[in-house]
C-alpha positions as CSV (number, residue, x, y, z in Angstrom):
1,M,60.7,109.8,81.5
2,K,64.4,110.4,80.9
3,K,66.5,107.3,81.2
4,R,69.0,107.4,84.1
5,A,72.5,106.6,83.1
6,R,73.8,103.3,84.5
7,V,77.2,103.8,86.1
8,A,79.6,101.4,87.8
9,L,82.0,102.7,90.5
10,I,84.9,100.3,90.8
11,I,86.4,101.9,93.8
12,E,87.7,100.3,97.0
13,T,86.1,101.5,100.2
14,S,88.6,99.9,102.7
15,G,90.8,103.0,102.3
16,G,90.1,106.5,103.3
17,Y,91.0,107.9,99.9
18,G,88.5,105.7,98.1
19,R,85.8,106.8,100.5
20,Q,86.7,110.5,99.8
21,I,86.3,109.8,96.1
22,L,82.9,108.3,96.6
23,R,81.9,111.4,98.6
24,G,83.0,113.6,95.7
25,V,80.9,111.6,93.2
26,S,78.0,111.9,95.6
27,Q,78.4,115.7,95.7
28,Y,78.3,115.9,92.0
29,L,75.2,113.8,91.7
30,K,73.4,116.0,94.3
31,T,73.9,119.1,92.2
32,H,73.6,117.6,88.7
33,G,71.1,114.8,89.0
34,G,71.3,111.1,89.8
35,W,72.6,108.0,88.0
36,S,71.7,104.4,88.6
37,V,74.9,103.4,90.5
38,F,76.5,100.1,91.0
39,I,79.4,100.0,93.4
40,D,82.1,97.3,93.1
41,E,84.3,97.8,96.2
42,G,87.2,95.4,95.5
43,E,90.9,96.1,95.9
44,C,92.8,98.7,94.0
45,I,94.7,96.1,92.0
46,R,92.4,93.3,90.8
47,P,91.5,91.1,87.8
48,L,88.8,91.9,85.3
49,P,85.5,91.8,87.2
50,D,83.3,88.8,86.1
51,W,80.3,90.9,85.6
52,L,81.9,93.5,83.3
53,P,81.9,91.7,79.9
54,S,78.1,91.3,79.9
55,W,77.2,94.5,81.7
56,D,74.8,96.7,79.8
57,G,75.9,100.0,81.3
58,D,76.8,103.5,80.2
59,G,79.8,104.6,82.2
60,V,82.5,103.4,84.6
61,I,84.7,105.3,87.1
62,C,87.5,102.9,88.0
63,R,90.2,103.1,90.5
64,A,91.2,99.4,90.0
65,T,92.4,100.0,86.5
66,T,95.2,97.6,85.5
67,P,96.6,97.3,82.0
68,A,94.4,94.3,81.3
69,L,91.3,96.0,82.6
70,A,92.1,99.2,80.7
71,A,92.3,97.1,77.5
72,A,89.0,95.5,78.1
73,L,87.3,98.9,78.9
74,K,88.8,100.5,75.7
75,H,87.2,97.8,73.6
76,S,83.8,98.3,75.1
77,N,81.2,100.9,74.2
78,I,81.2,102.2,77.8
79,S,82.5,105.6,78.7
80,V,85.4,105.3,81.3
81,V,87.2,107.6,83.7
82,N,90.4,106.1,85.1
83,L,91.5,107.0,88.7
84,N,94.3,104.5,89.2
85,N,97.7,106.1,89.6
86,S,99.8,102.9,89.9
87,F,100.3,102.7,86.2
88,D,101.3,105.5,83.8
89,D,99.3,106.2,80.6
90,L,96.7,103.5,80.3
91,G,95.1,105.3,77.4
92,L,91.9,106.3,79.2
93,P,90.6,109.6,80.4
94,Y,92.2,110.2,83.7
95,V,91.7,112.2,86.9
96,A,94.1,112.2,89.9
97,S,95.7,114.3,92.6
98,D,99.0,116.0,91.7
99,M,101.4,113.4,93.2
100,I,104.5,115.6,92.7
101,A,102.8,118.5,94.5
102,I,101.9,116.2,97.3
103,G,105.5,115.2,97.7
104,R,106.6,118.8,97.7
105,M,104.0,119.6,100.4
106,A,105.2,116.8,102.6
107,A,108.9,117.9,102.3
108,A,108.0,121.6,102.8
109,H,106.3,120.7,106.1
110,L,109.5,119.2,107.3
111,L,111.6,122.0,106.0
112,E,109.5,124.5,107.8
113,R,110.3,122.6,111.0
114,G,114.0,122.9,110.4
115,Y,114.8,119.5,108.9
116,R,117.3,119.9,106.1
117,T,118.3,116.2,105.9
118,M,115.5,113.9,104.8
119,A,114.8,110.3,103.7
120,Y,111.9,108.8,101.8
121,V,110.0,105.5,102.3
122,G,108.0,104.3,99.4
123,F,107.1,101.6,96.9
124,D,109.3,100.7,93.9
125,N,106.4,99.4,91.8
126,Q,103.9,102.3,92.2
127,S,104.0,105.2,89.9
128,W,102.3,107.5,92.5
129,S,105.0,106.7,95.0
130,K,107.7,107.5,92.5
131,K,106.0,110.9,91.7
132,R,105.7,111.8,95.3
133,L,109.5,111.1,95.7
134,A,110.1,113.4,92.7
135,G,108.2,116.1,94.5
136,V,110.3,115.6,97.6
137,R,113.4,116.0,95.5
138,E,112.0,119.2,94.0
139,A,111.3,120.7,97.4
140,L,114.8,119.9,98.6
141,H,116.6,121.3,95.6
142,G,118.9,124.0,96.9
143,R,117.3,123.8,100.4
144,G,118.2,120.4,101.8
145,I,119.5,116.9,101.2
146,L,117.7,113.6,100.4
147,H,120.0,111.3,102.3
148,D,118.5,107.9,101.4
149,V,115.4,106.1,100.0
150,F,113.9,102.9,101.3
151,E,111.6,101.1,98.8
152,T,110.0,97.7,98.6
153,S,107.2,96.4,96.4
154,S,103.6,97.1,97.2
155,H,101.0,94.2,97.3
156,G,97.9,96.4,97.6
157,Y,96.5,96.3,101.1
158,R,98.0,92.9,101.8
159,T,101.2,92.9,103.8
160,M,103.9,90.4,102.5
161,N,106.7,89.2,104.7
162,W,105.9,91.9,107.3
163,E,108.4,90.8,110.0
164,E,111.2,90.5,107.5
165,E,110.5,94.0,106.1
166,L,110.1,95.5,109.5
167,E,113.6,94.3,110.5
168,Q,115.1,95.7,107.3
169,L,113.3,99.1,107.8
170,S,114.3,99.2,111.5
171,S,118.0,98.6,110.6
172,W,117.7,101.3,107.9
173,V,116.1,103.9,110.3
174,K,118.8,103.2,112.9
175,A,121.6,103.8,110.4
176,L,120.3,107.2,109.3
177,P,121.9,110.4,110.5
178,H,119.9,112.0,113.3
179,P,118.0,114.3,113.5
180,I,116.3,113.6,110.2
181,G,112.9,114.0,108.6
182,I,111.3,111.1,106.8
183,V,108.6,111.4,104.2
184,A,106.4,108.3,103.9
185,C,104.6,107.8,100.6
186,S,101.3,107.0,102.5
187,D,99.9,106.8,106.0
188,R,100.3,103.0,106.0
189,R,104.0,103.5,105.1
190,G,104.2,106.1,107.8
191,Q,102.9,103.7,110.4
192,H,105.5,101.2,109.2
193,V,108.3,103.8,109.8
194,L,107.0,104.7,113.3
195,E,106.9,101.0,114.2
196,A,110.4,100.5,112.9
197,C,111.6,103.5,115.0
198,R,110.1,101.9,118.1
199,M,111.8,98.6,117.3
200,A,115.1,100.3,116.7
201,G,114.9,102.5,119.8
202,V,114.9,105.7,117.8
203,S,113.1,108.5,119.4
204,V,110.2,110.3,117.6
205,P,110.2,113.2,117.1
206,D,113.6,114.0,118.8
207,E,115.7,111.9,116.4
208,V,113.2,111.3,113.5
209,A,110.2,113.3,112.3
210,V,107.8,111.4,110.1
211,I,105.0,112.7,107.8
212,G,102.7,110.5,105.8
213,V,100.1,111.1,103.0
214,D,96.3,110.5,102.9
215,N,95.4,111.8,106.4
216,I,93.5,108.6,107.2
217,E,92.3,109.5,110.7
218,T,92.2,106.0,112.1
219,F,95.8,105.3,111.0
220,C,97.2,108.6,112.1
221,E,95.6,108.4,115.6
222,L,96.6,104.7,116.1
223,C,100.2,105.7,115.6
224,Q,102.3,106.5,118.7
225,P,103.0,109.4,118.5
226,P,100.2,110.4,116.2
227,L,101.2,110.7,112.6
228,S,101.3,114.0,110.8
229,S,99.9,113.7,107.2
230,V,99.3,115.5,104.0
231,M,95.6,115.2,102.8
232,P,95.0,114.8,99.1
233,D,91.7,116.2,98.0
234,G,90.0,112.9,97.2
235,E,86.5,114.5,97.2
236,R,87.7,116.9,94.4
237,V,89.0,114.0,92.4
238,G,85.7,112.2,92.7
239,Y,83.7,115.3,91.8
240,E,85.8,116.0,88.7
241,A,85.8,112.3,87.7
242,A,82.0,112.4,87.8
243,A,81.8,115.6,85.8
244,L,84.2,114.2,83.2
245,L,82.2,110.9,82.9
246,S,79.0,112.9,82.5
247,R,80.6,114.8,79.5
248,L,81.9,111.6,78.0
249,M,78.5,109.9,78.2
250,H,77.0,112.9,76.4
251,G,79.6,112.6,73.6
252,D,81.9,115.4,74.9
253,G,85.3,115.4,76.5
254,P,88.6,113.7,75.8
255,K,88.9,110.1,74.5
256,T,92.2,109.6,76.4
């Protein structure tokens, strides 16, 4: 009997994007045969898992890849596919959505609705947020103006100093020229912007239009008014990651 590959999926399931990735992996396995799968559903940014050094496995698909975890994985005999987009060039085979294209799509949506002046709300310590901002700048080139950028540091799914940040964001939103379109780097960030608008007495969408990214249904529907959002193809990322890992475990595919 052919041995089933032992694969660990280090992918958070608290966010909609992580669950989309898992669905994509599942779709690959349905059409190409199964693995023996272990799911570690911690946060996106986390220390080296305690079980990893002694784990006798064949492959890992990891969205929680930090520089320290990447170094540990590179020194193992395990095939690895990295899905984390918070850090640039960790030296591992990598699959991800096109973050610049996502930023362009979000800005294009607002341009189509007549907004020529825009602002961006993101995170200053996340590569994916910086790339989405670059996409917004590309979309606006020769077509509009990026008036301002509001960035703070991300702490994963934990919210640090929420009341203080909300006051800062509220003051920033109120000082913007209106009408204006705001691209939020994620749906969570979009919800922050809408709450800041409510606090500042700024009307949405009359004075400010907001678009997020990830299309997390629960977040978008909880927002008042509901949040428009760009949906990255997380299922495609999961499918392609599984396909790449399969090739790596069979001795094919890129090493980095």
